[in-house]
Backbone as CSV, one residue per row, in Angstrom:
resi,resn,N_x,N_y,N_z,CA_x,CA_y,CA_z,C_x,C_y,C_z
1,MET,-25.386,-10.944,9.561,-24.418,-9.950,8.999,-23.687,-10.703,7.823
2,ILE,-23.603,-9.985,6.760,-22.877,-10.523,5.609,-21.460,-10.749,5.981
3,TYR,-20.747,-9.866,6.610,-19.351,-10.073,6.957,-19.132,-11.387,7.739
4,GLU,-19.902,-11.611,8.773,-19.735,-12.830,9.518,-20.072,-14.065,8.651
5,SER,-21.164,-14.039,7.936,-21.592,-15.215,7.145,-20.589,-15.668,6.143
6,TYR,-19.742,-14.690,5.557,-18.692,-15.050,4.572,-17.278,-14.923,5.221
7,ASN,-17.200,-14.723,6.534,-15.927,-14.738,7.225,-15.003,-13.595,6.509
8,LEU,-15.586,-12.444,6.367,-14.904,-11.366,5.752,-14.529,-10.351,6.893
9,PRO,-13.421,-9.582,6.625,-13.106,-8.456,7.506,-14.112,-7.305,7.306
10,LYS,-14.427,-6.587,8.336,-15.329,-5.476,8.123,-14.598,-4.341,7.434
11,GLU,-14.986,-4.002,6.218,-14.268,-3.009,5.455,-15.010,-1.654,5.304
12,SER,-16.165,-1.629,5.924,-17.016,-0.399,5.915,-16.930,0.275,7.290
13,PRO,-16.619,1.573,7.325,-16.663,2.319,8.544,-18.006,2.379,9.175
14,THR,-19.062,2.165,8.387,-20.387,2.334,8.921,-21.041,1.119,9.571
15,VAL,-20.260,0.091,9.746,-20.707,-1.158,10.457,-20.948,-0.781,11.917
16,GLY,-22.137,-1.238,12.400,-22.436,-0.978,13.854,-22.898,0.376,14.176
17,MET,-23.291,1.213,13.145,-23.850,2.510,13.440,-24.904,2.782,12.471
18,PHE,-25.597,3.999,12.590,-26.612,4.349,11.653,-26.586,5.799,11.547
19,PHE,-27.202,6.377,10.507,-27.393,7.671,10.187,-28.838,7.999,10.189
20,MET,-29.262,9.210,10.308,-30.682,9.617,9.925,-30.651,9.742,8.371
21,ALA,-31.732,9.442,7.695,-31.677,9.372,6.218,-31.164,10.614,5.553
22,LYS,-31.554,11.794,6.022,-31.028,12.964,5.394,-29.583,13.154,5.513
23,ASP,-28.896,12.730,6.675,-27.481,12.838,6.818,-26.797,11.711,5.995
24,TYR,-27.515,10.593,5.797,-26.845,9.524,4.981,-26.731,9.898,3.582
25,ILE,-27.746,10.563,3.058,-27.768,11.060,1.646,-26.630,12.138,1.518
26,GLU,-26.448,12.935,2.542,-25.363,14.016,2.570,-24.071,13.247,2.491
27,PHE,-23.920,12.266,3.328,-22.703,11.387,3.378,-22.330,10.868,2.097
28,LEU,-23.324,10.248,1.415,-23.072,9.574,0.071,-22.779,10.612,-0.951
29,SER,-23.262,11.807,-0.812,-23.089,12.844,-1.846,-21.593,13.357,-1.917
30,ASP,-20.883,13.182,-0.758,-19.423,13.513,-0.766,-18.726,12.431,0.069
31,LEU,-18.871,11.234,-0.343,-18.337,10.044,0.448,-16.760,10.252,0.716
32,ARG,-16.032,10.577,-0.173,-14.537,10.777,0.077,-14.311,11.931,1.023
33,GLY,-15.047,12.969,0.861,-14.850,14.169,1.735,-15.203,13.833,3.174
34,TYR,-16.247,13.055,3.316,-16.725,12.700,4.702,-15.747,11.654,5.341
35,VAL,-15.419,10.621,4.640,-14.548,9.611,5.248,-13.121,10.095,5.579
36,ASN,-12.713,11.182,4.876,-11.484,11.791,5.162,-11.643,13.035,6.026
37,GLY,-12.928,13.242,6.501,-13.177,14.414,7.292,-12.862,14.147,8.823
38,LYS,-13.148,15.171,9.552,-12.941,15.156,10.955,-14.043,14.537,11.767
39,LEU,-13.774,13.603,12.550,-14.795,13.011,13.462,-14.625,13.458,14.868
40,THR,-15.633,14.088,15.418,-15.738,14.569,16.768,-16.913,13.960,17.439
41,PHE,-17.073,14.114,18.696,-18.258,13.554,19.442,-18.986,14.608,20.190
42,ILE,-20.285,14.407,20.359,-21.139,15.330,21.093,-21.878,14.495,22.112
43,LYS,-22.453,15.182,23.121,-23.373,14.461,24.027,-24.556,14.151,23.329
44,PRO,-25.208,12.913,23.526,-26.451,12.630,22.900,-27.540,13.660,22.890
45,GLU,-27.613,14.296,24.080,-28.742,15.369,24.175,-28.454,16.602,23.313
46,GLU,-27.284,16.721,22.719,-26.944,17.750,21.810,-27.264,17.482,20.350
47,SER,-27.722,16.212,20.181,-27.984,15.805,18.761,-29.074,16.647,18.135
48,ARG,-28.912,17.045,16.964,-30.009,17.789,16.263,-31.227,16.897,15.973
49,TRP,-30.999,15.522,16.081,-32.047,14.602,15.772,-32.737,14.031,17.001
50,LYS,-32.369,14.486,18.196,-32.845,13.990,19.494,-34.323,13.925,19.603
51,ASP,-35.079,14.867,18.961,-36.580,14.827,19.154,-37.231,14.107,17.997
52,MET,-36.497,13.473,17.047,-37.140,12.617,16.031,-37.591,11.298,16.738
53,PRO,-38.752,10.808,16.383,-39.334,9.594,17.056,-38.328,8.437,16.953
54,GLN,-37.659,8.294,15.865,-36.635,7.135,15.767,-35.567,7.275,16.770
55,ILE,-35.293,8.444,17.235,-34.231,8.663,18.321,-34.804,8.725,19.635
56,SER,-35.851,9.620,19.882,-36.408,9.857,21.139,-37.213,8.554,21.640
57,GLY,-37.625,7.756,20.713,-38.313,6.552,21.118,-37.495,5.353,21.363
58,ASP,-36.143,5.485,21.157,-35.166,4.362,21.266,-34.719,4.506,22.828
59,LYS,-35.069,3.427,23.517,-34.564,3.322,24.960,-33.108,3.356,25.120
60,ARG,-32.416,2.897,24.051,-30.953,2.913,24.128,-30.275,4.230,23.962
61,PHE,-31.053,5.200,23.379,-30.414,6.519,23.052,-29.858,7.110,24.388
62,GLY,-28.649,7.600,24.324,-27.947,8.129,25.361,-26.928,7.158,25.954
63,SER,-27.027,5.946,25.540,-26.091,4.900,26.028,-24.934,4.572,25.018
64,TYR,-24.952,5.202,23.823,-24.015,4.969,22.747,-23.496,6.345,22.302
65,PRO,-22.262,6.315,21.758,-21.687,7.585,21.344,-22.364,8.153,20.061
66,VAL,-22.446,9.514,20.026,-22.923,10.151,18.854,-21.777,11.026,18.303
67,GLY,-21.447,10.727,17.065,-20.403,11.497,16.364,-20.871,12.552,15.415
68,VAL,-20.014,13.519,15.175,-20.316,14.483,14.146,-18.991,14.414,13.181
69,LEU,-19.350,14.215,11.895,-18.472,14.112,10.880,-18.516,15.368,9.909
70,SER,-17.392,15.946,9.675,-17.371,17.114,8.793,-16.492,16.872,7.645
71,ASN,-17.079,17.378,6.468,-16.305,17.358,5.221,-15.602,18.684,4.926
72,GLY,-15.690,19.551,5.850,-15.074,20.870,5.700,-16.066,21.946,5.272
73,LYS,-17.243,21.468,4.795,-18.302,22.409,4.399,-19.605,22.258,5.234
74,ASN,-19.885,20.900,5.414,-21.141,20.495,6.145,-20.712,19.526,7.096
75,SER,-21.652,19.291,8.060,-21.427,18.247,9.058,-22.682,17.341,9.158
76,ILE,-22.520,16.076,9.506,-23.536,15.111,9.690,-23.331,14.394,11.009
77,GLU,-24.394,13.668,11.488,-24.211,13.011,12.780,-24.292,11.437,12.479
78,LEU,-23.550,10.745,13.285,-23.366,9.364,13.218,-23.725,8.811,14.560
79,PHE,-24.623,7.747,14.564,-24.994,7.163,15.842,-24.355,5.774,15.931
80,PHE,-23.382,5.664,16.783,-22.640,4.510,16.951,-23.235,3.529,17.935
81,LEU,-24.327,2.966,17.390,-25.273,2.151,18.161,-24.516,0.955,18.973
82,HIS,-23.639,0.290,18.309,-23.067,-0.885,18.784,-21.720,-0.718,19.422
83,TYR,-21.430,0.537,19.901,-20.125,0.876,20.464,-20.346,1.474,21.914
84,HIS,-19.521,0.992,22.820,-19.644,1.379,24.187,-18.979,2.675,24.581
85,SER,-17.993,3.176,23.703,-17.290,4.339,24.032,-16.892,5.145,22.831
86,GLU,-16.685,6.426,22.930,-16.142,7.213,21.786,-14.813,6.706,21.289
87,GLN,-13.895,6.180,22.178,-12.648,5.694,21.743,-12.821,4.484,20.876
88,ALA,-13.670,3.504,21.263,-13.867,2.304,20.537,-14.509,2.708,19.099
89,ALA,-15.440,3.604,19.123,-16.107,4.068,17.860,-15.027,4.701,16.927
90,ARG,-14.187,5.596,17.499,-13.194,6.256,16.702,-12.148,5.225,16.129
91,GLU,-11.710,4.374,16.981,-10.667,3.346,16.514,-11.190,2.537,15.344
92,ARG,-12.420,2.033,15.520,-12.958,1.211,14.423,-13.246,2.059,13.141
93,TRP,-13.817,3.210,13.347,-14.106,4.091,12.223,-12.745,4.248,11.469
94,GLU,-11.659,4.762,12.090,-10.489,5.085,11.467,-9.777,3.873,10.834
95,ARG,-9.867,2.713,11.532,-9.240,1.432,10.897,-10.033,1.089,9.689
96,ARG,-11.429,1.181,9.758,-12.124,0.731,8.590,-12.146,1.607,7.443
97,VAL,-11.955,2.949,7.749,-11.775,3.897,6.569,-10.575,3.513,5.746
98,GLN,-9.546,3.080,6.405,-8.324,2.574,5.687,-8.557,1.401,4.823
99,ARG,-9.507,0.623,5.153,-9.784,-0.643,4.432,-10.797,-0.447,3.213
100,ILE,-11.330,0.666,3.063,-12.290,0.898,1.967,-11.604,0.546,0.608
101,ASN,-12.262,-0.306,-0.189,-11.867,-0.591,-1.492,-12.753,0.236,-2.412
102,TRP,-12.202,1.344,-2.860,-12.938,2.355,-3.657,-13.372,1.760,-5.008
103,ASN,-12.781,0.676,-5.462,-13.113,-0.056,-6.720,-14.252,-1.041,-6.561
104,LYS,-14.678,-1.284,-5.276,-15.700,-2.293,-5.006,-16.638,-1.854,-3.978
105,LEU,-17.257,-0.718,-4.249,-18.206,-0.220,-3.266,-19.618,-0.757,-3.505
106,LEU,-20.229,-1.212,-2.490,-21.695,-1.593,-2.577,-22.334,-0.634,-1.556
107,VAL,-23.276,0.136,-2.010,-23.975,1.077,-1.184,-25.455,0.643,-0.996
108,LYS,-25.869,0.561,0.170,-27.277,0.147,0.432,-28.027,1.280,1.092
109,PHE,-29.254,1.240,0.919,-30.123,2.328,1.437,-31.458,1.680,1.814
110,ASN,-32.018,2.120,2.939,-33.365,1.617,3.233,-34.277,2.764,3.715
111,ASP,-35.500,2.460,3.919,-36.450,3.500,4.290,-36.772,3.761,5.832
112,GLN,-35.556,3.623,6.570,-35.724,3.894,8.048,-35.129,5.215,8.318
113,ASN,-35.213,5.592,9.548,-34.570,6.677,10.119,-34.971,8.067,9.562
114,GLY,-36.250,8.284,9.362,-36.771,9.507,8.930,-36.776,9.672,7.434
115,CYS,-36.671,8.532,6.712,-36.592,8.559,5.203,-37.933,8.976,4.633
116,THR,-37.888,9.912,3.758,-39.086,10.314,3.045,-38.833,10.090,1.469
117,GLU,-39.832,10.417,0.671,-39.591,10.272,-0.758,-38.559,11.258,-1.222
118,THR,-38.337,12.286,-0.617,-37.268,13.311,-0.916,-35.991,12.560,-0.829
119,GLU,-35.697,11.866,0.217,-34.366,11.206,0.392,-34.268,10.174,-0.689
120,VAL,-35.316,9.341,-0.890,-35.221,8.312,-1.833,-34.939,8.850,-3.237
121,ASN,-35.621,9.981,-3.628,-35.217,10.590,-4.874,-33.771,11.039,-4.961
122,LYS,-33.380,11.637,-3.914,-31.996,12.076,-3.963,-31.013,10.888,-4.064
123,TYR,-31.307,9.821,-3.364,-30.451,8.621,-3.401,-30.490,8.103,-4.883
124,MET,-31.582,8.027,-5.537,-31.660,7.518,-6.917,-30.894,8.340,-7.836
125,LYS,-30.651,9.669,-7.500,-29.930,10.487,-8.458,-28.417,10.533,-8.181
126,LEU,-27.956,9.856,-7.103,-26.540,9.849,-6.782,-25.818,9.055,-7.943
127,PRO,-24.642,9.482,-8.254,-23.822,8.780,-9.232,-23.081,7.597,-8.669
128,LEU,-23.905,6.611,-8.204,-23.311,5.394,-7.591,-23.418,4.308,-8.659
129,ARG,-22.302,3.576,-8.706,-22.262,2.463,-9.689,-22.976,1.202,-9.095
130,THR,-22.853,0.922,-7.922,-23.446,-0.329,-7.358,-24.215,0.111,-6.089
131,ASN,-25.543,-0.015,-6.196,-26.318,0.285,-4.966,-27.590,-0.553,-5.030
132,CYS,-28.185,-0.670,-3.768,-29.444,-1.420,-3.717,-30.203,-0.789,-2.633
133,SER,-31.497,-0.978,-2.715,-32.473,-0.451,-1.774,-33.181,-1.578,-1.129
134,LEU,-33.187,-1.508,0.278,-33.798,-2.547,1.024,-34.934,-2.021,1.865
135,PRO,-36.185,-2.233,1.461,-37.329,-1.673,2.172,-37.503,-2.347,3.561
136,VAL,-37.841,-1.555,4.450,-38.077,-2.026,5.828,-39.549,-1.910,6.176
137,SER,-40.166,-0.719,5.840,-41.527,-0.439,6.336,-42.431,-1.089,5.276
138,ASN,-43.361,-1.928,5.764,-44.391,-2.555,4.866,-45.298,-1.501,4.363
139,GLY,-45.669,-1.635,3.065,-46.657,-0.685,2.511,-46.101,0.501,1.977
140,LYS,-44.841,0.903,2.316,-44.278,2.122,1.823,-43.572,1.831,0.446
141,THR,-43.978,2.501,-0.639,-43.481,2.357,-1.937,-43.001,3.658,-2.528
142,PHE,-41.902,3.615,-3.201,-41.428,4.773,-3.904,-41.221,4.385,-5.361
143,ARG,-41.603,5.410,-6.235,-41.400,5.120,-7.696,-39.896,5.060,-7.966
144,GLY,-39.532,4.192,-8.887,-38.185,4.073,-9.429,-37.207,3.382,-8.550
145,VAL,-37.570,2.873,-7.353,-36.618,2.211,-6.400,-36.502,0.752,-6.827
146,HIS,-35.268,0.357,-7.005,-34.955,-1.008,-7.287,-34.807,-1.754,-5.944
147,VAL,-35.800,-2.679,-5.705,-35.867,-3.340,-4.419,-35.339,-4.721,-4.464
148,TYR,-34.480,-5.063,-3.514,-33.989,-6.372,-3.328,-34.640,-7.033,-2.158
149,SER,-35.321,-8.179,-2.437,-35.990,-8.853,-1.187,-34.889,-9.689,-0.482
150,PRO,-35.180,-9.891,0.734,-34.253,-10.692,1.564,-34.163,-12.114,0.943
151,VAL,-33.019,-12.734,1.114,-32.855,-14.115,0.590,-33.416,-14.993,1.594
152,PRO,-34.349,-15.974,1.209,-34.998,-16.826,2.168,-33.902,-17.775,2.869
153,GLN,-34.167,-17.989,4.164,-33.344,-18.847,4.896,-33.534,-20.310,4.515
154,ALA,-32.475,-21.101,4.497,-32.581,-22.534,4.157,-33.074,-23.354,5.357
């Protein structure tokens, strides 16, 4: 983790959780609206993504909280993978939302969690000043994606 490597406080509310790609693009399309939105929780079996292979094939699914975040118009789901309770997820989310430095955002995106070329194209059109794409799946390529390779370990 970058935060630990550089002894930095976690300033992103998305640390320790994940989105399905479609919801992540929606989140980025109204970042301020969503981080200031209402966070509620649902039972994992109520997730609209529960039948996606990335979710249904995960043996851990059902053991971590699933949040629903609304910007007042739409809602998205957040999978709090590294949290043991809704309370812990909410506390860290709310604390880290307050730490966001809107002048120094770095947005990353990868080709996991149901990502298709549609999501990649939407990501590339977002008005983000600083972003990077990190491929995970070997052999999957998308036109116009700026790819950053992992830094070799010393």
